[in-house]
C-alpha positions in Angstrom: 50.8 -46.1 -150.3 48.0 -44.3 -150.7 47.4 -40.7 -149.1 43.9 -39.8 -148.6 43.5 -36.1 -148.7 39.4 -36.3 -149.5 38.3 -33.3 -146.7 37.2 -30.2 -148.9 37.6 -27.7 -146.0 41.0 -27.4 -145.8 42.2 -27.8 -149.9 44.2 -24.7 -149.5 48.3 -24.9 -149.7 48.0 -22.6 -146.8 46.8 -24.7 -143.8 49.3 -25.7 -141.6 47.6 -28.7 -140.7 46.7 -30.1 -144.5 43.7 -32.0 -146.0 43.1 -34.9 -143.8 41.0 -38.4 -144.5 37.6 -38.4 -143.5 34.6 -40.5 -144.0 36.1 -40.9 -147.9 38.7 -43.0 -146.7 36.3 -46.0 -145.6 35.3 -46.1 -149.2 39.1 -46.7 -150.0 39.8 -49.1 -147.3 37.1 -51.0 -148.4 38.1 -51.3 -152.0 41.3 -51.4 -151.1 40.5 -55.0 -149.2 38.2 -56.3 -152.4 40.9 -55.7 -154.8 43.1 -57.5 -152.5 40.8 -60.3 -151.7 40.3 -60.6 -155.2 44.3 -61.1 -156.4 44.7 -57.9 -157.9 48.6 -56.7 -158.0 49.6 -53.7 -155.9 49.9 -51.8 -159.3 46.6 -51.9 -160.3 45.4 -51.4 -156.7 47.1 -48.4 -156.4 45.4 -47.3 -160.4 42.5 -48.3 -159.0 42.6 -46.3 -155.5 43.9 -43.0 -156.9 40.8 -42.5 -159.2 38.5 -43.4 -157.0 40.3 -41.1 -154.4 40.1 -38.2 -157.2 36.0 -38.4 -156.9 35.8 -38.4 -153.2 35.6 -35.4 -151.3 33.9 -35.2 -147.9 33.1 -32.3 -145.2 33.1 -32.3 -141.8 30.6 -31.0 -139.8 28.7 -30.3 -136.2 26.0 -28.5 -134.3 28.6 -27.3 -131.2 32.4 -26.2 -131.1 34.8 -27.9 -130.3 36.4 -29.3 -126.9 40.3 -29.5 -126.7 40.7 -32.0 -123.6 42.7 -30.3 -120.4 41.9 -26.6 -121.8 38.8 -25.0 -120.1 37.4 -22.4 -121.8 34.9 -20.2 -119.3 
């Protein structure tokens, strides 16, 4: 299993949530599918995907604040 944690905004170990998989997880899933289709062994796939994961970093941004369903902010 590969844990995708490419979120650069939450790199501190003191964050309660931890790092999340964002857009970088798409590239890892596509690569995993291509490796599986090619017939690579699982150990080889894990090695390649871990190497890819180390070089991927993404950060989320928005133009407005988020709204949590069920909570009024007025």
